N, CA, C and O of each residue as an XYZ file, in Angstrom:
868
protein
N     115.471     29.192      3.032
C     114.295     28.692      2.064
C     113.926     27.497      2.112
O     114.753     26.627      1.839
N     112.541     27.128      2.481
C     112.413     25.633      3.041
C     111.742     25.041      1.827
O     110.885     25.768      1.325
N     111.953     23.861      1.242
C     111.140     22.938      0.392
C     111.190     21.538      0.470
O     112.297     21.040      0.676
N     110.226     20.809      0.349
C     110.325     19.282      0.189
C     110.430     18.799     -1.153
O     109.573     18.907     -2.031
N     111.625     18.222     -1.243
C     111.938     17.531     -2.624
C     111.560     15.828     -2.735
O     111.855     15.165     -1.741
N     111.077     15.282     -3.618
C     110.882     13.611     -3.872
C     111.653     13.024     -4.710
O     111.560     13.218     -5.922
N     112.615     12.138     -4.108
C     113.519     11.349     -4.781
C     113.120     10.708     -5.902
O     111.957     11.033     -6.141
N     113.660      9.748     -6.910
C     113.423      9.242     -7.732
C     112.398      7.702     -7.275
O     111.469      7.074     -7.784
N     113.196      7.622     -6.095
C     112.348      6.290     -5.447
C     111.510      6.470     -4.633
O     111.229      5.632     -3.777
N     110.696      8.118     -4.796
C     109.818      8.330     -4.177
C     109.487      8.972     -2.615
O     108.451      9.409     -2.113
N     110.407      8.865     -2.278
C     111.297      9.259     -0.878
C     110.895     10.890     -0.687
O     110.624     11.698     -1.574
N     110.933     11.037      0.350
C     110.500     12.749      0.829
C     111.811     13.396      1.444
O     112.226     12.826      2.453
N     112.373     14.258      1.095
C     113.480     15.130      1.678
C     112.715     16.634      2.017
O     112.066     17.365      1.269
N     112.998     16.747      3.163
C     112.810     18.126      4.123
C     113.826     18.970      3.824
O     114.845     18.369      4.166
N     114.111     19.991      3.391
C     115.127     20.438      2.640
C     115.333     22.055      3.448
O     114.300     22.720      3.366
N     116.096     22.521      3.941
C     116.432     23.956      4.176
C     117.310     24.393      3.234
O     118.251     23.602      3.190
N     117.454     25.396      2.365
C     118.532     25.932      1.351
C     118.875     27.251      1.951
O     117.992     28.060      2.239
N     120.071     27.470      2.133
C     120.976     28.774      2.145
C     121.801     28.790      1.267
O     122.198     27.749      0.744
N     122.182     29.852      0.961
C     122.825     30.491     -0.173
C     124.388     31.150      0.262
O     124.231     32.122      1.002
N     125.294     30.962      0.085
C     126.742     31.011      0.377
C     127.315     32.388     -0.852
O     128.138     32.035     -1.697
N     126.950     33.516     -0.860
C     127.586     33.956     -2.030
C     128.618     34.421     -1.775
O     128.820     35.457     -2.408
N     129.457     34.113     -1.072
C     130.808     34.300     -0.887
C     131.501     33.053     -1.496
O     132.140     33.444     -2.473
N     131.590     32.202     -1.389
C     131.912     30.721     -1.905
C     130.934     30.284     -3.241
O     131.340     29.379     -3.970
N     129.905     30.816     -3.473
C     129.161     30.609     -4.779
C     128.478     29.027     -4.630
O     128.735     28.125     -5.427
N     127.663     28.898     -3.581
C     127.543     27.509     -3.125
C     126.228     27.368     -2.356
O     125.975     28.248     -1.533
N     125.457     26.475     -2.508
C     124.412     26.225     -2.026
C     124.356     25.173     -0.948
O     124.712     24.041     -1.275
N     123.879     25.427      0.547
C     123.828     24.486      1.228
C     122.653     23.984      1.714
O     121.879     24.758      2.277
N     122.327     22.594      1.572
C     121.043     21.920      1.712
C     121.190     21.106      3.132
O     121.870     20.099      3.334
N     120.298     21.881      4.132
C     120.402     21.162      5.331
C     118.901     20.233      5.282
O     117.744     20.653      5.308
N     119.463     18.693      5.195
C     118.374     17.869      5.020
C     117.933     17.077      6.458
O     118.703     16.543      7.256
N     116.729     17.151      6.522
C     116.387     16.803      7.920
C     116.512     15.004      7.599
O     117.142     14.324      8.409
N     116.183     14.668      6.978
C     116.157     12.833      6.892
C     117.596     12.582      7.084
O     117.801     11.493      7.619
N     118.817     13.368      6.765
C     120.053     12.580      7.286
C     120.606     13.574      8.429
O     121.762     13.534      8.852
N     119.626     14.459      8.862
C     119.924     15.567     10.275
C     121.776     15.969      9.699
O     122.856     15.614     10.170
N     121.507     16.625      8.807
C     122.999     17.208      8.242
C     123.205     17.894      7.067
O     122.251     17.712      6.311
N     124.274     18.793      6.476
C     123.914     19.318      5.747
C     125.208     19.002      4.366
O     126.425     18.886      4.508
N     124.389     18.933      3.089
C     125.218     18.300      1.722
C     125.588     20.179      0.844
O     124.705     20.879      0.349
N     126.478     20.396      0.882
C     126.724     21.519      0.320
C     127.537     21.521     -1.325
O     128.665     21.107     -1.594
N     126.691     22.031     -2.082
C     127.136     21.791     -3.683
C     127.377     23.149     -4.083
O     126.656     24.126     -3.880
N     128.695     23.076     -4.791
C     129.118     24.268     -5.528
C     130.048     23.788     -6.621
O     129.762     22.646     -6.981
N     131.006     24.288     -7.211
C     131.531     23.849     -8.200
C     133.410     23.817     -7.927
O     134.103     24.616     -7.299
N     133.741     22.775     -8.554
C     135.116     22.549     -8.640
C     135.977     23.862     -9.311
O     135.706     24.350    -10.408
N     137.159     24.364     -8.340
C     137.515     25.618     -8.655
C     138.914     25.342     -9.641
O     139.379     26.258    -10.320
N     139.409     24.212     -9.630
C     140.333     23.692    -10.715
C     140.015     23.315    -12.027
O     140.827     23.496    -12.935
N     138.515     22.625    -12.289
C     138.146     22.424    -13.478
C     138.195     23.091    -14.589
O     138.386     22.494    -15.649
N     138.042     24.365    -14.542
C     137.405     25.490    -15.558
C     138.504     25.432    -16.776
O     138.164     25.853    -17.882
N     139.854     24.894    -16.563
C     140.791     24.857    -17.568
C     140.707     23.098    -18.275
O     141.504     22.750    -19.147
N     139.915     22.402    -17.871
C     139.799     21.049    -18.553
C     139.388     20.904    -19.755
O     138.403     21.523    -20.156
N     140.091     20.042    -20.546
C     139.092     20.011    -22.108
C     138.308     18.951    -22.001
O     137.665     18.736    -23.028
N     138.079     18.015    -20.902
C     137.577     16.851    -20.996
C     136.099     16.856    -21.159
O     135.533     15.817    -21.496
N     135.374     18.049    -20.924
C     134.140     18.158    -21.271
C     133.599     19.896    -21.168
O     134.167     20.941    -20.852
N     132.366     19.575    -21.565
C     131.749     21.232    -21.819
C     130.857     21.794    -20.442
O     130.214     22.843    -20.388
N     131.014     20.829    -19.418
C     129.701     21.355    -18.289
C     131.014     21.135    -17.013
O     131.775     20.212    -16.725
N     130.801     22.353    -16.550
C     131.328     22.322    -15.133
C     131.061     21.652    -14.352
O     129.904     21.391    -14.025
N     132.471     21.020    -13.653
C     132.323     19.907    -12.426
C     131.782     20.351    -11.134
O     132.149     21.419    -10.646
N     130.783     19.455    -10.455
C     130.273     20.239     -9.464
C     131.474     19.714     -8.218
O     132.378     18.883     -8.304
N     131.050     20.556     -7.112
C     132.393     19.944     -5.747
C     131.256     19.884     -4.590
O     130.695     20.899     -4.177
N     130.990     18.610     -4.129
C     130.162     18.618     -3.040
C     131.144     18.297     -1.820
O     132.224     17.707     -1.834
N     130.519     18.801     -0.888
C     130.988     18.837      0.422
C     130.011     18.337      1.745
O     129.054     18.959      2.207
N     130.442     17.291      2.111
C     129.693     16.461      3.139
C     130.023     17.027      4.125
O     131.109     16.751      4.634
N     128.923     18.282      4.856
C     129.001     19.148      5.759
C     129.243     20.597      5.326
O     129.360     20.682      4.104
N     129.335     21.581      5.878
C     129.663     22.800      5.947
C     130.827     23.040      5.270
O     131.517     23.031      6.290
N     131.719     23.273      4.295
C     132.874     23.770      4.005
C     133.487     24.990      4.713
O     133.025     26.109      4.935
N     134.842     24.344      5.037
C     135.688     25.229      5.834
C     136.936     26.172      4.756
O     137.154     25.888      3.578
N     137.452     27.029      5.344
C     138.339     27.451      4.764
C     139.783     26.822      4.319
O     140.615     27.207      3.498
N     139.742     25.805      5.114
C     141.419     25.139      4.914
C     140.890     23.780      3.762
O     139.854     23.117      3.713
N     142.112     23.775      2.950
C     142.026     22.826      1.973
C     142.717     21.722      2.328
O     143.083     20.972      1.423
N     142.993     21.441      3.526
C     143.132     20.320      3.998
C     142.163     19.328      4.938
O     142.412     18.182      5.312
N     141.018     20.117      5.187
C     140.009     19.659      5.991
C     139.505     18.606      5.472
O     139.474     18.603      4.241
N     139.028     17.554      6.095
C     138.267     16.438      5.637
C     137.168     16.335      6.507
O     136.094     16.001      6.008
N     137.237     16.573      7.797
C     135.840     16.332      8.478
C     134.994     17.791      8.755
O     135.295     18.654      9.579
N     134.126     17.792      8.041
C     133.659     19.070      8.104
C     132.234     19.410      9.075
O     131.468     18.475      9.309
N     131.999     20.494      9.500
C     130.758     20.840     10.351
C     129.300     20.437      9.900
O     128.981     20.752      8.754
N     128.418     19.796     10.660
C     127.299     19.088     10.369
C     127.127     18.133      9.465
O     126.013     18.156      8.941
N     127.771     17.391      9.141
C     127.630     16.278      8.421
C     126.619     15.621      8.251
O     125.835     15.657      9.199
N     126.274     14.913      7.236
C     125.111     14.291      6.938
C     125.587     12.692      7.614
O     126.745     12.296      7.747
N     124.270     11.916      7.992
C     124.439     10.784      8.481
C     123.565      9.802      7.497
O     122.485     10.238      7.099
N     123.919      8.711      7.155
C     123.150      7.968      5.939
C     123.018      6.313      6.249
O     123.787      5.512      5.718
N     121.850      5.865      7.258
C     122.263      4.477      7.480
C     123.023      4.553      8.831
O     123.756      3.618      9.155
N     122.898      5.435      9.477
C     124.028      5.461     10.662
C     125.421      6.128     10.511
O     126.061      6.637     11.432
N     125.791      6.049      9.214
C     127.231      6.299      8.610
C     127.499      7.749      8.564
O     126.839      8.412      7.765
N     128.404      8.357      9.333
C     128.484      9.730      8.972
C     129.399      9.820      8.064
O     130.262      8.948      7.962
N     129.350     10.990      7.188
C     129.455     10.784      5.863
C     130.761     11.954      5.978
O     130.654     12.853      6.812
N     132.237     11.859      4.906
C     132.996     12.937      5.122
C     133.588     13.082      4.106
O     133.399     12.216      3.252
N     134.487     14.163      3.800
C     135.265     14.643      2.660
C     134.629     15.146      1.727
O     133.686     15.854      2.080
N     134.844     15.012      0.385
C     134.415     16.030     -0.533
C     134.415     14.901     -2.023
O     135.310     14.062     -2.118
N     133.172     15.034     -3.252
C     133.459     14.547     -4.002
C     133.301     15.497     -5.366
O     132.642     16.523     -5.197
N     133.784     15.284     -6.560
C     133.713     15.882     -7.565
C     132.815     15.094     -8.699
O     133.072     13.918     -8.957
N     131.863     15.722     -9.293
C     131.292     14.658    -10.246
C     130.468     15.930    -11.687
O     130.795     17.115    -11.747
N     129.855     15.543    -12.260
C     129.224     16.065    -13.475
C     127.843     15.942    -13.553
O     127.439     14.785    -13.438
N     127.033     16.773    -13.709
C     125.538     16.796    -13.819
C     124.811     15.180    -14.642
O     124.016     14.275    -14.388
N     125.822     15.686    -15.829
C     125.351     14.348    -16.880
C     125.673     12.953    -16.592
O     125.263     12.001    -17.255
N     126.491     12.878    -15.482
C     126.755     11.485    -15.265
C     126.099     10.951    -14.214
O     126.458      9.865    -13.760
N     125.105     11.608    -13.716
C     124.459     11.069    -12.224
C     123.735      9.986    -12.629
O     123.306      9.865    -13.776
N     123.511      8.878    -11.407
C     122.605      8.063    -11.545
C     122.082      7.646    -10.434
O     122.793      6.873     -9.790
N     120.728      7.996     -9.857
C     120.163      7.897     -8.936
C     119.941      6.732     -8.069
O     119.488      6.882     -6.934
N     120.266      5.463     -8.597
C     119.972      4.332     -8.342
C     121.393      3.910     -7.390
O     121.369      3.473     -6.240
N     122.344      4.121     -8.047
C     123.970      3.474     -7.629
C     124.767      4.843     -7.788
O     124.422      5.803     -8.476
N     126.211      4.694     -6.793
C     126.944      6.170     -6.876
C     128.404      5.281     -7.811
O     129.292      5.968     -8.315
N     128.423      4.121     -7.882
C     129.908      4.077     -8.569
C     129.961      4.106     -9.516
O     129.287      3.284    -10.136
N     130.788      5.061    -10.251
C     131.413      5.493    -11.241
C     131.221      6.901    -11.376
O     131.884      7.580    -12.160
N     130.255      7.396    -10.566
C     129.962      9.225    -10.467
C     130.467      9.744     -9.474
O     131.297     10.649     -9.569
N     129.934      9.122     -8.026
C     130.115      9.697     -7.130
C     130.649      9.180     -5.661
O     130.080      8.359     -4.942
N     131.681      9.751     -5.439
C     132.536      9.283     -4.122
C     131.764      9.634     -2.656
O     131.362     10.780     -2.455
N     131.588      8.587     -1.667
C     130.870      8.514     -0.866
C     131.638      8.112      0.429
O     131.699      6.888      0.546
N     132.247      8.815      1.444
C     133.297      7.875      2.468
C     132.793      8.285      3.515
O     132.393      9.432      3.716
N     132.767      7.096      4.493
C     132.465      7.508      5.746
C     133.781      8.108      6.674
O     134.978      7.975      6.423
N     133.237      8.709      7.659
C     134.058      9.428      8.881
C     135.271      8.405      9.298
O     134.959      7.312      9.769
N     136.331      8.671      9.167
C     137.648      7.671      9.348
C     138.407      8.367     10.419
O     137.911      8.818     11.451
N     139.963      8.422      9.989
C     140.702      9.335     10.950
C     141.054     10.295     10.179
O     140.537     10.368      9.064
N     142.051     11.286     10.616
C     142.315     12.795     10.082
C     143.070     12.444      8.565
O     143.314     13.354      7.773
N     143.451     10.811      8.230
C     144.639     10.296      7.258
C     143.700      9.610      6.505
O     143.728     10.012      5.342
N     142.827      8.682      6.705
C     141.771      8.212      5.946
C     140.447      8.042      6.219
O     139.976      7.645      7.285
N     139.812      8.376      5.157
C     138.304      8.111      5.152
C     138.035      6.938      4.341
O     138.163      7.056      3.123
N     137.645      5.710      4.884
C     136.978      4.508      3.764
C     135.901      4.790      3.085
O     135.186      5.744      3.392
N     135.680      4.093      2.200
C     134.300      4.089      1.394
C     133.283      3.645      2.382
O     133.441      2.772      3.234
N     132.140      4.408      2.144
C     130.762      3.904      2.763
C     130.536      2.816      2.329
O     130.924      2.389      1.241
N     129.497      1.908      3.607
C     128.754      0.337      2.650
C     128.155      0.872      1.762
O     127.911      2.071      1.624
N     127.832     -0.162      0.984
C     127.116      0.108     -0.510
C     125.962      0.800     -0.194
O     125.721      1.782     -0.896
N     124.919      0.428      1.012
C     123.719      0.796      1.176
C     124.028      2.176      1.550
O     123.355      2.873      0.791
N     124.437      2.627      2.024
C     124.818      4.194      2.540
C     125.075      4.934      0.806
O     124.464      5.867      0.284
N     125.933      4.294      0.387
C     126.112      4.983     -0.988
C     124.880      4.887     -2.008
O     124.563      5.904     -2.624
N     124.325      3.945     -2.163
C     123.078      4.032     -3.000
C     121.990      5.131     -2.417
O     121.396      5.929     -3.142
N     121.826      5.036     -0.952
C     120.849      6.287     -0.583
C     121.739      7.620     -0.765
O     121.154      8.680     -0.991
N     122.774      7.592     -0.695
C     123.409      8.891     -0.778
C     123.152      9.604     -2.199
O     122.748     10.736     -2.466
N     123.566      8.439     -3.074
C     123.403      8.949     -4.547
C     122.389      9.476     -5.081
O     122.365     10.183     -6.089
N     121.275      9.052     -4.230
C     119.676      8.991     -4.862
C     119.432     10.553     -4.103
O     118.671     11.405     -4.563
N     120.252     10.715     -2.849
C     119.656     12.221     -2.104
C     120.664     13.263     -3.161
O     120.149     14.161     -3.826
N     121.965     13.012     -3.179
C     122.593     14.052     -4.155
C     122.033     14.318     -5.182
O     121.867     15.516     -5.412
N     121.554     13.352     -6.142
C     120.739     13.233     -7.633
C     119.751     14.771     -7.558
O     119.683     15.787     -8.250
N     118.968     14.181     -6.111
C     117.460     14.609     -5.996
C     117.829     16.462     -5.611
O     117.000     17.321     -5.914
N     119.153     16.819     -4.934
C     119.127     17.940     -4.596
C     120.065     18.759     -5.693
O     120.005     19.985     -5.793
N     120.888     17.982     -6.456
C     121.450     18.548     -7.760
C     120.649     19.214     -8.996
O     120.876     20.198     -9.701
N     119.720     18.352     -8.960
C     118.693     18.566     -9.874
C     117.744     19.675     -9.468
O     117.348     20.415    -10.368
N     117.359     19.871     -8.317
C     116.630     21.259     -7.467
C     117.918     22.142     -7.691
O     117.662     23.166     -8.325
N     118.993     22.024     -7.395
C     120.073     23.285     -7.482
C     120.022     23.776     -8.730
O     119.671     24.954     -8.800
N     120.274     23.209     -9.768
C     120.432     23.765    -10.963
C     119.552     24.025    -11.624
O     119.734     24.422    -12.774
N     118.185     23.861    -11.031
C     116.867     24.207    -11.902
C     116.569     25.588    -11.311
O     115.531     26.158    -11.647
N     117.399     26.145    -10.472
C     117.179     27.655     -9.695
C     117.346     28.741    -10.482
O     118.246     28.681    -11.320
N     116.694     29.711    -10.409
C     116.931     30.822    -11.212
C     118.518     31.658    -10.725
O     119.257     32.343    -11.431
N     118.673     31.235     -9.092
C     120.144     31.665     -8.653
C     121.307     30.984     -8.913
O     122.413     31.372     -8.537
N     121.044     29.704     -9.718
C     122.208     28.829     -9.857
C     123.359     29.382    -10.815
O     124.537     29.056    -10.672
N     122.898     30.262    -11.817
C     123.767     31.032    -12.625
C     124.721     32.257    -11.647
O     125.914     32.527    -11.786
N     123.934     32.730    -10.853
C     124.736     33.900    -10.465
C     125.581     33.128     -9.250
O     126.661     33.586     -8.878
N     125.083     32.074     -8.734
C     125.945     31.425     -7.791
C     127.443     30.984     -8.414
O     128.546     30.981     -7.866
N     127.018     30.590     -9.859
C     128.633     30.277    -10.513
C     129.185     31.440    -10.742
O     130.410     31.425    -10.861
N     128.624     32.490    -10.844
C     129.441     33.677    -11.145
C     130.128     34.050     -9.712
O     131.296     34.392     -9.528
N     129.428     33.942     -9.061
C     130.203     34.327     -7.512
C     131.333     33.348     -7.305
O     132.393     33.775     -6.847
N     131.195     32.072     -7.602
C     132.397     31.299     -7.623
C     133.590     31.684     -8.267
O     134.707     31.696     -7.749
N     133.232     32.073     -9.692
C     134.449     32.632    -10.651
C     134.781     33.891    -10.306
O     135.647     34.510    -10.924
N     134.019     34.477     -9.117
C     134.728     35.895     -8.923
C     135.876     35.452     -7.872
O     137.062     35.770     -7.789
N     134.952     34.481     -7.001
C     136.281     34.287     -5.762
C     137.487     33.734     -5.945
O     138.437     34.017     -5.215
N     137.593     32.618     -7.262
C     138.542     31.812     -7.735
C     139.293     32.610     -8.918
O     140.246     32.087     -9.496
N     138.838     33.867     -9.248
C     139.581     34.859    -10.367
C     140.707     35.143     -9.871
O     141.622     34.758    -10.598
N     141.175     35.865     -8.556
C     142.655     35.941     -8.407
C     143.796     34.804     -8.526
O     144.875     34.802     -9.119
N     143.195     33.920     -7.800
C     144.408     32.880     -7.631
C     144.290     32.137     -8.921
O     145.294     31.467     -9.165
N     143.317     32.069     -9.835
C     143.664     31.793    -11.122
C     144.542     32.804    -11.904
O     145.408     32.333    -12.642
N     144.426     33.910    -11.828
C     145.175     35.200    -12.501
C     146.730     34.780    -11.993
O     147.677     34.798    -12.779
N     146.846     34.458    -10.786
C     148.471     34.259    -10.421
C     148.966     33.036    -11.291
O     150.041     33.029    -11.890
N     148.019     31.968    -11.287
C     148.619     30.916    -11.992
C     148.874     31.137    -13.306
O     149.969     30.725    -13.689
N     148.046     31.773    -14.262
C     148.312     31.950    -15.689
C     149.641     33.088    -15.755
O     150.558     33.000    -16.572
N     149.519     34.131    -14.736
C     150.978     34.826    -14.341
C     152.147     34.328    -14.529
O     153.129     34.742    -15.146
N     151.938     33.380    -13.923
C     153.364     32.362    -13.730
C     153.567     31.445    -14.773
O     154.723     31.255    -15.150
N     152.591     30.817    -15.327
C     152.542     30.118    -16.481
C     153.074     31.010    -17.835
O     153.597     30.460    -18.805
N     152.923     32.001    -17.768
C     153.213     33.047    -18.954
C     154.559     33.755    -18.670
O     155.075     34.296    -19.647
N     155.166     33.832    -17.565
C     156.709     33.620    -17.527
C     157.286     32.743    -17.575
O     158.464     33.051    -17.758
N     157.095     31.348    -17.491
C     157.573     30.213    -17.616
C     157.648     29.848    -19.230
O     158.532     29.271    -19.862
N     156.391     30.400    -19.650
C     156.930     30.143    -21.383
C     157.348     31.277    -22.108
O     157.779     31.160    -23.255
N     157.255     32.381    -21.526
C     158.407     33.651    -21.920
C     159.662     33.077    -21.985
O     160.274     32.991    -23.049
N     160.218     32.561    -20.623
C     161.572     32.142    -20.726
C     161.801     30.967    -21.724
O     162.856     30.762    -22.324
N     160.712     30.258    -21.810
C     161.162     29.012    -22.738
C     161.315     29.769    -24.402
O     162.174     29.549    -25.256
N     160.448     30.460    -24.434
C     160.414     31.032    -26.000
C     161.693     31.599    -26.620
O     162.129     31.341    -27.742
N     162.432     32.743    -25.331
C     163.724     33.019    -25.271
C     164.716     31.888    -25.973
O     165.303     31.956    -27.053
N     164.700     30.866    -25.024
C     165.471     29.750    -25.144
C     165.416     29.180    -26.437
O     166.474     28.935    -27.018
N     163.893     28.840    -27.176
C     163.757     28.029    -28.112
C     164.062     29.255    -29.401
O     164.492     28.965    -30.518
N     163.802     30.329    -29.041
C     164.416     31.767    -30.146
C     165.880     31.294    -30.305
O     166.354     30.907    -31.373
N     166.342     31.344    -29.492
C     168.180     30.989    -29.508
C     168.408     29.730    -30.194
O     169.321     29.704    -31.019
N     167.792     28.787    -30.005
C     167.951     27.553    -30.434
C     167.591     27.671    -31.895
O     168.441     27.280    -32.695
N     166.391     28.181    -32.384
C     165.933     28.070    -33.791
C     166.970     29.016    -34.499
O     167.279     28.668    -35.639
N     167.580     30.204    -33.985
C     168.642     30.647    -34.767
C     169.695     30.288    -35.188
O     170.263     30.634    -36.224
N     170.175     29.210    -34.007
C     171.326     28.138    -34.472
C     171.184     27.393    -35.421
O     172.090     27.052    -36.181
N     169.853     27.004    -35.494
C     169.475     25.746    -36.580
C     169.084     26.483    -37.958
O     169.013     25.929    -39.055
N     168.798     28.094    -37.634
C     168.765     28.445    -39.174
C     169.973     28.791    -39.822
O     170.051     28.705    -41.047
N     171.128     29.255    -38.982
C     172.277     29.458    -39.386
C     172.861     28.114    -40.017
O     173.259     28.177    -41.180
N     172.938     26.946    -39.358
C     173.437     26.096    -39.602
C     172.578     25.602    -41.178
O     173.239     25.274    -42.164
N     171.436     25.619    -41.183
C     170.559     25.522    -42.499
C     171.055     25.939    -43.668
O     171.096     25.287    -44.712
N     171.608     27.542    -43.400
C     172.093     28.007    -44.377
C     173.209     27.812    -44.933
O     173.474     27.975    -46.124
N     174.090     27.359    -43.859
C     175.401     26.952    -44.383
C     175.233     25.829    -45.270
O     175.764     25.697    -46.373
N     174.594     25.180    -44.801
C     174.177     23.531    -45.612
C     173.450     23.936    -47.360
O     173.691     23.421    -48.452
N     172.728     24.805    -47.053
C     172.384     25.356    -48.321
C     173.476     25.884    -49.173
O     173.482     25.496    -50.341
N     174.490     26.785    -48.746
C     175.491     27.420    -49.605
C     176.531     25.903    -50.106
O     176.975     25.801    -51.250
N     176.723     25.065    -49.250
C     177.365     23.479    -49.604
C     176.381     23.080    -50.784
O     176.856     22.926    -51.910
N     175.429     22.961    -50.626
C     174.780     22.473    -51.725
C     174.834     23.323    -53.048
O     175.018     22.909    -54.192
N     174.630     24.607    -52.618
C     174.472     25.645    -54.177
C     175.948     25.839    -54.641
O     176.169     26.813    -55.362
N     176.819     25.147    -54.359
C     178.300     25.337    -54.597
C     178.635     24.235    -55.817
O     179.573     24.156    -56.610
N     177.505     23.470    -55.611
C     177.765     22.155    -56.811
C     178.814     21.074    -56.277
O     179.613     21.238    -55.355
N     178.602     19.743    -57.192
C     179.761     18.896    -56.625
C     181.238     19.404    -56.996
O     181.667     20.354    -57.652
N     181.832     18.332    -56.273
C     183.233     18.634    -56.486
C     183.726     18.063    -57.908
O     183.258     16.981    -58.262
N     184.538     18.649    -58.648
C     185.027     17.816    -59.974
C     186.102     16.760    -59.267
O     186.808     16.990    -58.285
N     186.033     15.666    -59.966
C     187.152     14.476    -59.410
C     188.485     14.886    -59.599
O     188.718     15.598    -60.576
N     189.419     14.560    -58.828
C     190.887     14.975    -59.033
C     191.621     13.479    -59.436
O     191.402     12.408    -58.870
N     192.562     13.723    -60.586
C     193.021     12.489    -60.678
C     194.157     12.257    -59.683
O     194.854     13.187    -59.279
N     194.334     10.907    -59.276
C     195.726     10.516    -58.276
C     196.500      9.523    -59.100
O     196.263      8.720    -60.002
N     197.715     10.006    -58.263
C     199.094      9.157    -58.546
C     198.559      7.797    -58.112
O     197.558      7.649    -57.410
N     199.410      6.704    -58.655
C     199.538      5.643    -58.191
C     199.900      5.506    -56.516
O     199.540      4.471    -55.955
N     200.495      6.385    -55.858
C     200.617      5.870    -54.777
C     199.848      6.763    -54.242
O     200.168      7.186    -53.132
N     198.685      7.255    -54.872
C     197.558      7.676    -53.872
C     197.499      9.194    -53.678
O     196.554      9.811    -53.187
N     198.804      9.774    -54.196
C     198.632     11.612    -53.729
C     198.170     12.041    -54.974
O     198.160     11.486    -56.073
N     197.831     13.015    -54.633
C     197.059     13.861    -55.695
C     197.812     14.633    -56.749
O     198.458     15.556    -56.252
N     197.919     14.529    -58.034
C     198.566     14.859    -58.952
C     198.761     16.434    -58.885
O     198.051     17.182    -58.213
N     199.780     16.809    -59.645
C     199.913     18.494    -59.755
C     199.304     18.972    -61.055
O     198.764     18.334    -61.959
N     199.514     20.157    -60.918
C     198.700     20.523    -62.066
C     199.401     20.368    -63.314
O     198.758     20.375    -64.364
N     201.541     20.129    -63.305
C     201.831     20.116    -64.147
C     201.413     18.525    -65.137
O     201.249     18.284    -66.333
N     201.367     17.607    -63.694
C     201.142     16.297    -64.177
C     199.880     15.944    -64.853
O     199.686     15.092    -65.719
N     199.072     16.749    -64.299
C     197.140     16.568    -64.806
C     197.347     17.356    -66.117
O     196.449     17.030    -66.895
N     198.204     18.296    -66.685
C     198.475     19.069    -67.960
C     199.082     17.670    -68.969
O     198.429     17.451    -69.990
N     200.090     16.913    -68.732
C     200.782     16.065    -69.127
C     199.848     14.643    -69.502
O     200.406     13.635    -69.934
């Protein structure tokens, strides 16, 4: 699908959009940056309670299968700077005029470190990402892509839940045993209280308790 988008600053983006139904992602091939920016969803954010909207995962290039990849195929180049790595953000936090505070923009570095891109590159990238994200979320197929994303991640999430359930069941067994001990100890204290106070016993001057005969006398 080919379309021409206009950024908030009035710049034109000539974009070819393709959909990856296996990943549940949309690949935006943008002529002005001679590269691809891929939009999808963050796989781990579904359990977070920090917000009600899903987090978007952006890849500067075409995403690969390895979770350790940082330099992707067909990366975009903004103001002569080749971008790398990924970013996670929420649509409600987007600001087209600046990247600081919502969008990570890194330039291609080494295998172990990709430094922040220059300010100008970051601002132009934020403008582009804002524009394509709004276009992506407005499409009728966006919801179906999200369902495809959920389907892809469901098996791994199920394994995580199963492991968490096993751990919790083990903790419950230990806590149940501890609870039983505490209940038994509490019942013993209740019996002591129910027995009432102990009557005082007269003592001889030498501190020893008096015998019953002495008490009678």
